Phi, psi and omega in degrees: 000330175296312178309312183300331180285343183264349184305305180310320184288324174297327177296318176300315183296313183287337178296330182268328178279317176250094184295164183291149179085002183235128176239154174074228183298149184296138182278132179276119178286149171275147173308132174092359185285128181230121189272139182280146180277132180267173180296333177292321178302308187300310174307320185297314182293323181297316187293313183295328187287329182287328180289316184299332189286342182268004181275130179269123173276140180299320190205134173240122173255125175251119178257135179213152179297139175284128184292138182286322183219142173233152167239129180228099190067232179261020177247138173248126187241129176244128183273118190288325181291345177278354169251116178286117179227165180299154179291137179085009180295152175254172185306322189293335182284320176294323175300319181307322185262004178271130178303129172084353182264125179225139175242121176259109184295332183289322185259353180077012187268126173247118179241149178236107187052051175075354177265135185282127179274116191274346194210146168250123181238165177233121179054043173081356181246146171308127184217288178284333180069219183276004178274077189295320182303314181302327180278320184287327184264356190232350187259123177288136186291340188300322191276348184271131177270303187218160171241126185240125173245128183200172178267114186259129171286146171298171177298323189284322182292321179297329181284317179277344180071016179233121178274125180252356179237191178278196180285153184223075184292138183231169169242118179250122180268119174254134183265166179277146179305327190289335177270000179309109184082005188273136171274123178236122187219163184195161174214156177205150181221144178219143177223141178207186181274176184060031183061031176275137175203162179200143175223150187203133174229124181214159180201139185216150170207127180235146171247135181311326184284347172123344177293130182196166172206151178214143172227136172221133181227124185226146170216145173142203180203018181299333183265353185269123189275337183308143183283353181290132187290332183269007180290143180196170179209130177240129183211151172227138182220122177228140175210154176213147181222122191219137172253125177247124183061228184240000184235354186237136174231136178236131177230131183220132182228135170218161182208151173222139182227136176220133188215136164240129188219101174256129189217156172231147183207166177220160177203160183229132173228134175247115182258135182284127175231166184291319184267347183165150178292161181244149187236125178229144171241147180216142167239129181226150182227109187249140178226114191237145176226115188228147171202144183185161178229160172221143176224121172232141188221148170215136178240122175253128183220113179274094187298311174207188187289353182239001181228134182226135183233135184223123173237135182227151172207154176215151173231128174223118185238152176208152173221150175209152174220141181212156178215139189216146179223127183208156173226137182227134175237135176243141185230153173279331177237154179283114178275001174055061177274162172298117182295330179290328184210071183291343180257358180267147182082187188273350182301314186301309188289348183271347184294131178304146182290327182296338177274346184272148171250305175207163178221114182246118175249132185208157168214156185214146173225134184212156175215144185226149176224132183226137173225124189221140184222143177208156181207156173205153182225122170235146183225124177241145180220120173289123186273342183197183176267003178272000176100020179267127183225139178241136182225145176232140184215145179220138174211154182216151181200158182207154178205150179223145172219151188216123174233134176236130182217137176252125178226144179228137182206148184219108185251121181252126180259111180278348182254001183239101188264147170281179184293340175267007184086354177278164179301148173281141179233132168245119176252136180219139177226101191230157168232137181239130174235123182234092172273155176199159184211161176204149179224138181228145176216134176216153173212136187218156175221129176229161181229138182233143179216118171270137181241099187063211186259357186236341181237143174215161186212144178225137169219143190208158185220133170231145175253128189228137176233131175237131169231140177219139175220141182219151185220130168236104182260122183244138182235134181263116186264356185300322172294345185262004178254135179280328183220154184279116185292159179279332179220163177298137183267181185230013179250132174268138189278161174295140181075014181304333185297333177291351180263017181295135190249101182303307192295341180252012170252161190214137173229136179214149167219130182235158182216126179233125176245131185233152168235108188261121186241123179226153180215130178223153188225146182222134178214129174182176178218211182282356181230349175199163185203140177238132182221118185219147180197172171213145170243127178245126185233089160295143179205153178241118183240143172241145170219133177241127186224144176225113178246117189051238181257016185253126172249148183202153175221151175213146178244127180219130178252145188210171173220127179250140176239138180226078173284164181202138174208137183217128180238139174219134174232130178231124177241178175296329191253343184202162175214145174232142187229135170224136184230143176220138172208142176230155184204138170276135178240108174277145180298145177290149183294327181295326173295336186278341181286135173278066177229159189245134177244111182243031179293339170248115187287349175269340191223094186257133180244147183228160180271173175214093184300346186265007184296135184249160179287154178249158180229123187240138179228137178238139177244139173218125174240120180234157180209148178223137167261098189302319189289329190256002190048039177260132180218154173206147179215149173239134184221159182205138185217137178220157179233129173263132181055046181294142181274120182223171178252131173281134183246118174258102184263131171266110181295338185279316181260340187075019183275140174250127167253123185248143176221132181291124173227169181258135173231156170238155180107009171272121175206167172207161187215143178214161178214148182215146182226127177242143178216122184224150178204147180231139173226106186050254188260004176256147185226135181237120172239133184216148174212140178219137182215170178201157173215161185217131183228156187223101184236141186250128161236164182238125188232154181201137173229129178102003176068018176303159190285328183241112171288159184271149177285132172247110185264123182241122176259120178253131177228133184214150175225154182200148182209157177215126178224128180237134176241124191237142170240123187235107171239191183299311187244004181217141179223128178234139177222120175246135186221157180219130174223147178215130185233133180224136171223141193216072173288141175233119179264122188281327177301321182255351177066034182245146184237135182233169179199145177223125183230141176225129175226140178220139178228130183221159179222115177250148177209152178209143181218142173240134180232154178047035172057002179226346179258133178237135172226130180214174183195177176208133169231136190215127172248139185227136180227127170237133173221156183201165181266356176299129182303140170077355182286309179071193180260158181220128178223147181207146179241119180252125177235128179235144171228154178202146175211159178203155176233129178253139184219184182072181179293131181063022178055036183293332181260134174233141171238130188226156176222132178223140180245107185259142176055057190292336181267358173061055179236009185287135173233169174236098177229136165225146182233150175203171182231156178204165179302341183262355177154190180236166187208162170213141192233142180219144177222162183271119176243162181280145181254255181294133167195159182238160188213129172256124187234133176243119182235158173220131175253136184231136178226144180209131170272119185283000000 
């Protein structure tokens, strides 16, 4: 019977091999010959087609473009392979081309459509933690399959099924299955001119189930822009995440950092005053030495289906040494000195004495030691199958610090004359010792209840105790010196204890007891969610303080509020978010004491027993159209009874005396719009934003009873456009940025502006599968109305190339030439309710670097 089924198929084949009308030997067809199908042929084909339909194919391969982005509920997924990057690229380069994601290398902040990403995870498990920089700068794009952005609940919230906090946006890195369990390690060394060097050792291993470890060690200065040759940074970072059985998870992260950072800087400040603005120039020389280590660990244990335990601990130690020298001069009128070198040349000496207020020359040497320890334990127990959970938590922490500082200063007052008609001079040579300690303890109990699949509730209570003590002992070393030193010394003379200065010393002890009561409610389904709650904390604070010969104590009872509300609607095509948060800020106890701190003779502080608590609230509304990669947000913030400093300025000496007070009228609003679009190999990323602020400061000259309000209206705009071409062997990125700020001070009727433009082109090309050539050119123009600033423009040109060789291109030799035109500068400008300012620092310019690296991989 099976043989009979294939007869029709054989008939079709034979009808084409031996056509009808030919018998015996095959007939040779002439070129262009086409045989017409007969009725018998059609029946045979139909029979054969019915048979073919019943045949199963082993594999069907369908090729289609890989989607760049997918949205699944409240999770946004980016497929890494859809973004073509150069070989050897790191995560920070992938982040740059993802719509809405921005990485600020200077601050280490990673945001997604303006929302801060608090944590970096790997395969759904904690890995890099809050150390975003370690993930972005050490993780190779090659092993990344997807990037996920979502709102992550804590381990306890996942166990109870109840959200008790606000949003916690995280970046979750999904690794490729081909690298599952693979050990990836490598080393590199770099040398160049201008004393540039770098060394690096790294190793990573990730498993799809979440077990992973990472180690990175770096040393060198190739990324440090400061021009001092001795600057360097050494760091080690390691982390491990391991699951034992089905119920125990262990996470451990440790790091060590050592840095040397020497810098010289200059600055200019124009301060708003009632009778006329004041102008100051500053030159500083700072030297820092820091080293420290931190260790953080977490143990999660699911004892059984109803009991969950969480244990956490941390240790943070740091030591630092620093020395600084600076000179600051204040003027009644602007002498329009060179901001880069205000005290060099004859320009400063030519300033009339009548225009000068004071000249402060100082130097200092200090060392600081800090030790902090913390531990916490949390236990959750399901009480029944109806969704009731009871949780208990306890935590404790302590810290100690010690600071020692030698300072030397000489302040010349040009408008305050002595009896002989000479300028008054205040000279100080001091030693300060400032030990401090703190202790914290809290214990809490919370109850969670779920009602079906959509509604949940949590209520909790915590008892909190904080104790802090600090001591500042000041000693005058002038009587023990035979001659005036040029700079601050680090040697204590014999008998220095006799130089103790009561009026410049301070001893304080504070004790705070709080009762935190919180309630949160959650309601949501597959497309929307509402999360709201409030925390109320009644507390009692006491402070005992002794400043000089004056002792005082105060007791204050207060209540702090922290409400929170989040609404989110998410669909396949769009999503909408609304967030509200409020917080009470209690004034520090030291600011409530009616005492004076004149340790800085040019900046004297007073207390204010009438100071009230402030309340801040933030609103934010954001929306996204997923299909068009279009997003927008609006935000508004205001503060009731904001705590600020009323400034009482003495025009004769230039001394500012400040007192904390409450003001109203401070608010700000901002708006941002993001748009991205892709057409084959081209990609457009753009962002435009603006803000408006209303800020109030209090100024006074002449010690009158009521200081006057200084209102500053701030307006700013910023935009960014990136156009990218990304192909298999070539990448081109053109970008344009524009920033504009226009503060207006109503008190003085003054208007200022600051504008920055930058235009850049980055490119990289690979040929013969082993050679890479790239470069960057960037043009920047800065202009400002700040006096003596003028315009600044610079063109930065960088080139790089590399050659990969050995098996699997494991070895790479690279060369980079940075700032070929030697035009790089460091200039920043800003505005506040009190004035406008500009800062400059010296940075290294042109240099080149050779790098040799080797990558090793082993499948375990």
